[in-house]
C-alpha positions in Angstrom: 0.2 0.1 0.3 0.9 3.4 -1.0 1.7 5.8 2.0 -1.0 8.1 3.3 -0.9 11.8 2.2 -1.8 15.2 3.5 -5.6 15.6 2.2 -4.7 18.9 0.6 -1.3 20.1 -0.8 0.4 22.6 1.7 2.4 25.2 0.1 3.9 26.3 4.0 4.8 22.0 5.0 6.4 22.4 1.9 8.4 25.0 2.1 9.5 24.4 5.6 11.2 21.1 4.0 12.5 22.9 0.5 14.7 25.3 3.3 15.6 22.3 5.3 17.0 20.4 1.9 18.7 23.6 0.7 20.2 24.1 3.9 22.0 20.2 4.1 23.4 21.3 0.4 25.0 24.0 1.8 26.7 22.6 4.7 27.0 19.8 3.1 29.1 22.0 0.3 30.8 24.1 2.8 33.6 22.1 3.8 34.8 20.1 0.5 38.0 22.9 0.8 38.8 21.4 4.0 40.7 18.2 2.8 43.3 17.3 0.3 42.1 16.3 -3.2 43.4 12.3 -2.3 41.1 9.4 -1.2 42.4 9.3 2.3 41.1 13.2 2.5 37.6 12.0 0.8 37.3 8.7 2.9 39.0 9.4 6.1 39.1 13.3 6.7 42.7 13.0 6.5 42.4 11.8 9.6 41.1 15.2 11.5 38.2 14.8 12.9 37.5 15.9 16.6 35.0 15.4 19.3 32.1 17.4 18.0 32.1 15.7 14.2 33.0 11.8 15.8 30.2 11.8 18.1 27.7 13.2 15.5 28.8 10.6 13.3 28.4 7.9 15.1 25.1 8.8 16.6 23.6 10.5 13.9 24.6 7.4 11.3 23.1 4.7 13.3 19.6 6.1 14.5 17.9 6.4 10.9 14.9 6.2 9.2 14.0 3.0 11.2 14.4 5.6 14.7 11.4 8.0 13.4 9.4 5.5 11.6 10.2 1.9 12.2 11.2 2.5 15.9 7.3 3.9 16.6 6.2 1.0 14.9 7.2 -1.6 16.6 6.5 0.6 20.1 2.6 0.3 18.5 2.8 -3.2 17.6 5.3 -5.1 19.2 4.9 -3.5 22.6 8.0 -3.8 24.7 9.7 -5.7 22.7 10.9 -2.5 21.0 13.0 -1.6 24.3 15.6 -4.2 22.7 17.1 -1.1 21.3 18.1 0.5 24.2 19.7 -2.5 25.3 22.1 -2.9 22.6 21.8 0.2 22.0 24.4 1.3 25.3 26.4 -1.5 25.0 27.5 -1.7 21.0 29.7 0.7 21.6 31.7 -1.0 24.0 33.7 -3.0 22.1 34.8 0.0 19.6 37.0 1.6 23.0 39.1 -1.2 22.6 38.9 -2.0 18.6 39.5 1.6 17.6 42.3 3.1 18.9 44.5 0.4 18.0 42.8 0.4 14.5 43.7 3.9 14.2 47.2 3.8 15.1 47.4 1.0 12.4 45.8 3.2 10.0 47.9 6.0 10.7 50.8 4.1 10.0 50.0 2.3 7.0 47.3 4.2 5.9 44.5 1.8 6.1 40.7 3.8 5.8 38.9 0.6 6.2 38.2 -2.5 8.2 38.9 -4.9 5.7 42.1 -3.2 4.1 43.2 -3.4 7.8 42.4 -7.4 8.0 44.0 -8.2 4.7 47.3 -6.4 5.5 47.3 -8.1 8.8 46.8 -11.5 7.1 48.4 -10.9 3.6 45.5 -12.3 2.2 43.2 -9.6 -0.7 40.7 -12.4 -1.2 39.3 -11.4 2.7 39.4 -7.9 1.4 36.7 -9.0 -1.2 34.9 -11.2 0.9 34.4 -9.0 3.4 33.3 -5.9 0.7 30.9 -8.2 -0.5 29.4 -8.6 2.7 29.5 -5.1 3.8 27.5 -4.3 0.0 24.8 -6.6 0.6 24.4 -5.3 4.1 24.5 -1.9 3.3 22.6 -1.6 0.0 19.1 -2.5 0.9 19.6 -0.4 4.1 20.0 2.9 2.0 17.5 1.6 -0.2 15.0 1.7 2.9 16.5 5.3 3.6 15.6 6.2 0.2 12.3 5.0 0.1 11.4 6.4 3.7 12.1 9.6 2.3 10.2 9.5 -1.2 7.0 8.2 1.6 7.6 11.7 3.4 7.5 13.5 0.2 4.9 12.3 -1.2 3.0 12.5 1.9 3.3 16.4 2.1 2.4 16.9 -1.6 -0.9 15.0 -1.0 0.5 12.8 -3.5 1.6 15.1 -6.0 4.7 13.9 -6.3 5.2 9.9 -6.1 7.5 7.8 -3.6 10.2 7.2 -6.2 10.4 10.8 -7.4 10.5 12.1 -3.9 13.4 9.7 -3.2 15.2 10.7 -5.9 14.9 14.7 -5.1 15.9 14.4 -1.3 19.2 11.7 -2.3 19.8 13.8 -5.2 20.6 16.5 -2.6 22.4 13.7 -0.7 24.7 12.9 -3.4 25.3 16.1 -4.4 27.2 17.1 -1.0 28.6 13.6 -0.7 30.5 13.6 -3.9 31.6 17.0 -3.4 33.1 17.0 0.4 33.1 13.0 1.5 33.4 12.6 4.7 33.4 16.0 6.1 30.3 16.4 4.3 28.4 13.6 5.7 29.9 14.6 9.6 28.6 18.5 9.0 25.6 17.7 7.9 24.8 14.6 10.9 25.5 17.7 12.8 23.1 19.8 11.5 20.6 16.7 11.0 21.4 15.2 14.4 20.4 18.5 16.2 16.8 18.3 14.4 16.4 15.2 15.0 16.8 15.5 18.8 14.7 18.4 19.2 12.0 17.3 17.2 11.9 13.9 18.4 11.4 15.4 22.1 8.9 18.1 20.9 6.5 15.0 19.5 7.4 13.0 21.9 6.4 14.9 24.6 3.7 16.6 22.6 1.6 13.5 21.4 1.1 12.0 24.8 -0.7 15.4 26.4 -2.2 15.9 23.2 -3.7 12.5 22.9 -4.1 11.6 27.0 -3.0 14.3 29.0 0.2 13.2 29.6 2.8 10.1 29.5 1.8 9.2 33.2 -2.1 9.1 31.9 -1.4 7.3 28.4 0.8 4.4 29.8 -2.3 3.7 32.2 -4.6 3.5 29.4 -2.4 1.2 27.5 -1.9 -1.0 31.1 -6.0 -0.9 31.3 -6.6 -1.8 27.6 -3.6 -3.2 26.0 -1.5 -4.7 28.9 0.3 -7.2 26.8 2.1 -4.3 25.3 3.7 -3.5 28.6 5.3 -6.5 29.4 8.6 -8.0 28.2 9.8 -9.3 25.8 7.0 -8.2 23.8 4.9 -9.2 20.8 5.9 -11.1 17.8 5.4 -9.9 13.7 1.9 -11.9 14.4 0.7 -10.7 17.8 2.2 -13.8 19.8 4.2 -12.9 22.4 8.2 -13.1 21.3 10.4 -15.7 23.2 13.5 -14.7 25.4 15.7 -16.6 23.5 14.6 -14.4 20.7 14.6 -11.1 22.5 17.4 -12.1 24.5 19.9 -13.3 21.2 18.8 -10.5 19.2 20.4 -7.8 22.0 23.2 -9.9 21.6 23.8 -10.5 18.3 22.9 -6.2 17.8 25.6 -5.5 20.8 28.4 -7.6 19.1 27.5 -6.0 15.6 27.5 -2.8 16.6 30.9 -1.7 16.4 31.1 -4.0 13.2 29.2 -1.4 10.8 31.7 -0.7 8.4 30.3 3.5 8.4 30.8 3.5 11.8 34.0 1.2 11.7 35.7 3.4 8.9 35.3 6.1 12.0 38.5 4.9 13.4 40.6 6.1 10.4 39.3 9.6 10.5 39.7 10.6 14.5 42.4 12.7 15.0 43.7 10.5 18.2 42.9 8.0 20.9 41.6 10.2 23.1 38.8 11.3 20.7 38.0 7.7 20.1 37.7 7.2 23.3 35.5 10.0 24.5 33.3 9.4 21.5 32.8 5.7 22.7 32.0 7.2 27.0 29.4 10.1 24.9 27.7 7.7 22.8 24.9 6.3 25.0 24.0 10.0 25.8 22.3 9.9 22.0 20.1 7.0 23.7 17.8 9.9 25.0 16.8 10.6 21.9 14.8 6.7 21.3 13.0 7.8 24.5 10.5 10.5 23.0 10.4 8.2 19.8 9.1 5.0 21.8 6.9 8.0 23.8 5.3 8.5 19.5 5.0 4.7 19.2 3.5 3.9 21.9 1.4 7.3 22.2 -0.2 5.4 18.5 -1.8 2.2 20.6 -5.4 3.8 21.4 -5.5 6.4 18.4 -9.1 6.0 16.7 -7.5 4.4 13.3 -4.8 2.3 12.4 -2.1 3.1 9.6 -1.8 0.7 6.8 1.2 -0.4 8.2 2.9 -0.3 11.5 5.6 1.5 10.1 3.9 4.3 9.4 2.2 5.3 12.6 3.4 9.0 13.1 2.8 10.5 9.9 -1.0 8.5 10.6 -1.4 10.1 13.4 0.5 13.5 12.4 -2.0 13.9 9.6 -5.1 13.4 11.6 -4.5 15.5 13.9 -5.4 19.3 13.8 -1.7 20.4 13.7 -0.5 23.4 12.5 1.0 23.1 8.7 4.5 24.3 10.6 4.5 21.6 13.0 3.8 18.9 10.2 6.5 20.4 7.9 9.6 20.7 11.2 7.9 16.5 11.7 8.8 16.0 7.8 12.7 17.8 7.9 12.8 15.6 11.3 12.0 12.0 9.3 14.4 13.4 6.4 17.0 14.2 8.7 16.8 10.7 10.5 16.8 8.8 6.9 19.9 11.0 5.4 22.2 11.1 7.9 22.5 7.3 8.1 22.1 7.0 4.6 25.0 9.9 3.1 27.1 8.0 5.6 26.3 4.2 3.9 26.6 5.2 0.3 29.8 6.8 1.2 31.0 3.9 3.5 29.5 1.2 0.2 31.6 3.2 -2.3 34.5 3.2 -0.5 34.5 -0.3 0.4 33.8 -1.4 -3.1 36.9 0.4 -4.5 39.3 0.3 -1.8 38.3 -3.1 -0.9 37.3 -4.9 -3.8 39.3 -3.0 -6.9 42.4 -1.9 -5.1 43.1 -4.3 -2.6 41.2 -7.9 -3.2 42.5 -7.2 -7.3 45.7 -5.5 -6.9 44.6 -2.6 -9.1 46.7 0.5 -8.2 45.4 3.9 -8.6 47.0 7.1 -7.8 45.5 9.1 -4.8 43.3 11.2 -6.8 42.4 8.6 -9.3 41.0 6.7 -6.4 38.9 9.6 -5.4 37.5 9.9 -8.7 36.7 5.7 -8.8 35.3 6.0 -5.2 32.4 9.4 -6.6 31.8 7.4 -9.4 31.1 4.0 -7.3 29.0 6.5 -5.1 27.0 7.3 -8.0 26.5 3.5 -8.6 25.7 2.8 -5.4 23.2 5.6 -5.3 21.5 4.1 -8.6 21.6 0.6 -8.0 19.8 1.3 -4.0 17.2 4.0 -5.5 16.1 0.9 -7.7 16.0 -1.3 -5.2 13.7 1.1 -3.3 11.3 0.6 -5.7 10.6 -2.9 -5.1 11.4 -3.6 -1.3 9.3 -4.4 1.1 10.5 -5.4 4.6 9.6 -3.2 7.7 13.1 -0.8 8.4 13.4 -3.1 12.0 13.1 -6.6 10.5 15.6 -5.5 7.5 18.1 -3.9 10.8 17.5 -7.3 12.4 18.8 -9.1 9.5 21.6 -7.0 8.7 22.8 -7.1 12.1 23.6 -11.2 11.3 25.5 -10.5 8.3 27.9 -7.9 10.1 27.7 -9.6 13.3 30.2 -12.3 11.8 32.9 -9.5 11.1 33.6 -9.6 15.5 35.6 -12.9 15.0 37.3 -11.1 12.0 38.2 -8.3 13.6 39.1 -9.4 17.2 41.8 -12.6 15.2 43.3 -9.2 13.1 44.4 -7.0 16.4 44.7 -9.5 19.3 45.4 -13.2 18.0 48.8 -14.9 17.3 47.9 -17.9 16.0 44.9 -17.2 13.9 45.6 -17.6 10.0 43.9 -16.2 6.9 42.4 -19.4 5.8 41.3 -19.4 9.3 39.6 -16.4 9.2 38.1 -16.6 5.8 37.1 -19.9 6.3 34.6 -18.8 9.7 33.5 -15.3 7.9 32.2 -17.2 4.4 30.9 -20.3 7.2 29.0 -17.7 9.1 27.6 -15.3 6.7 25.9 -19.1 5.1 24.4 -20.1 8.2 23.3 -17.0 8.7 21.8 -16.5 5.9 19.6 -19.8 5.8 18.5 -19.6 8.9 17.4 -16.2 8.1 15.7 -17.5 5.4 14.7 -20.8 6.9 13.6 -20.2 10.3 12.0 -23.5 10.9 15.7 -25.4 10.5 16.9 -23.2 13.6 16.7 -25.8 16.9 16.1 -23.1 19.3 14.1 -19.5 18.5 17.6 -17.5 18.3 18.2 -14.9 15.9 19.9 -16.3 13.0 23.2 -14.5 13.9 23.8 -16.7 17.3 24.1 -19.5 15.1 26.3 -18.5 12.7 28.7 -16.6 14.9 29.2 -19.8 16.3 29.5 -21.6 13.1 32.3 -19.0 12.2 34.1 -18.9 15.6 34.3 -23.3 15.0 35.9 -22.7 11.5 37.9 -19.8 12.2 39.4 -22.0 15.1 39.4 -25.1 13.4 41.1 -23.8 10.4 43.5 -22.1 11.7 44.8 -24.8 13.9 45.0 -26.8 10.6 47.3 -24.5 9.1 50.1 -21.9 10.0 50.6 -18.3 9.8 52.5 -17.3 6.8 56.2 -15.8 7.6 54.9 -12.7 5.7 52.4 -11.1 7.9 54.2 -8.5 10.2 53.5 -9.6 13.4 55.7 -7.5 14.9 53.9 -4.1 13.4 50.3 -5.5 13.9 49.9 -6.8 17.1 50.7 -6.3 21.0 51.0 -2.6 20.4 51.4 -1.2 23.8 48.4 2.0 24.1 49.9 5.0 23.3 53.0 4.2 21.6 53.2 4.5 18.0 53.7 1.6 15.9 57.3 1.1 14.1 57.5 -0.3 10.1 
């Protein structure tokens, strides 16, 4: 079913959205001269990102269209099941406190800008970079497609259906493509600051206003839900069919998301962008404060539980309520800007990361094709267009809900965790073992996600993939010998604060 639209065209709402898009374009274009013309400048900002940029890049990047649309949809339809987001959100960045600074020091010495480059160099196995690039792309491109589709839904709604979902997504992501092409990671960073502030302010405004307008406050809202829909307030919540979600699925979803959180390529790559280790660790410590943004988002979803009418899909509960309440057009326009901010802040980082990975890890590392620094930057820009167009085409046909897609994507991404730990901390792991573990883990995860009935217990498919991954890594590493040219002295057991030697 298509998105629900405003009953009539509103110039005021459209004007707010146009101003928002124009502001993003200006902010995203502005830092284009601040980085070098090399691939390191385009991908890693010449390793000079400070605390403010790192905080908003990590925060705004991970909170996407699923936050403004998917998370309220889960609170509305599945109740307490949505609290899994808080659990993994607070814990998920903890591994990065240890992995990030070590990877950053390696990056400054060896010139790494992606995690797969680091892994392939450690084991002197280019095929590892190619495998990681493939897994990253298969997880990132569908996720980007949903950001594009979400943007199209918003623009179509505010024009009364005058702009189709396809055209709306193209308009919004033409802006994203323009500033990412021009400014690379710095354009992503500064627009993420602007988008993050917009998301936080608008989320809290809506999260407090809707319960008050519909119920008289947050406490009366939950009292009514407890009286009329008590099953929504009891952990672990409901599954997609309305039955009780199992504790096994709840706990394993938290576990997989926590382990995989730091492994997302668009996040891990920021280890190579920070100006120093202190900035990375302070970002990790401050990151959980971004979870405060999630509180009003969930209040919005719960506010819709007893709403007079139901949306066509749970993901549309927020626009469904707003377009049926007597709100000022300016308020609706600001909501639309906030929803676009959520999608754009993730979409720009994903598209930038996917293009960088395909060129650096696929073309340069796996296939050993040498490019000049400026030639590599040009190749990444060209691949950025390919990624965006491919994701746009996929967006027209994609049907899975945002949170379901996120849970699916975390399964393959979690398989990077043993790879990264083995790369940075293990003397005995071999390239053959790491590659075998990665391929086995991803295969098991995808198989059980497509055929849930094959699971011996009702757990997230990523848990089984992770177990198979670790088993294959250890067995194959035990049966093979590390290559003598893996340069362990350079890549392992680096004392904190000490530079690496060549």
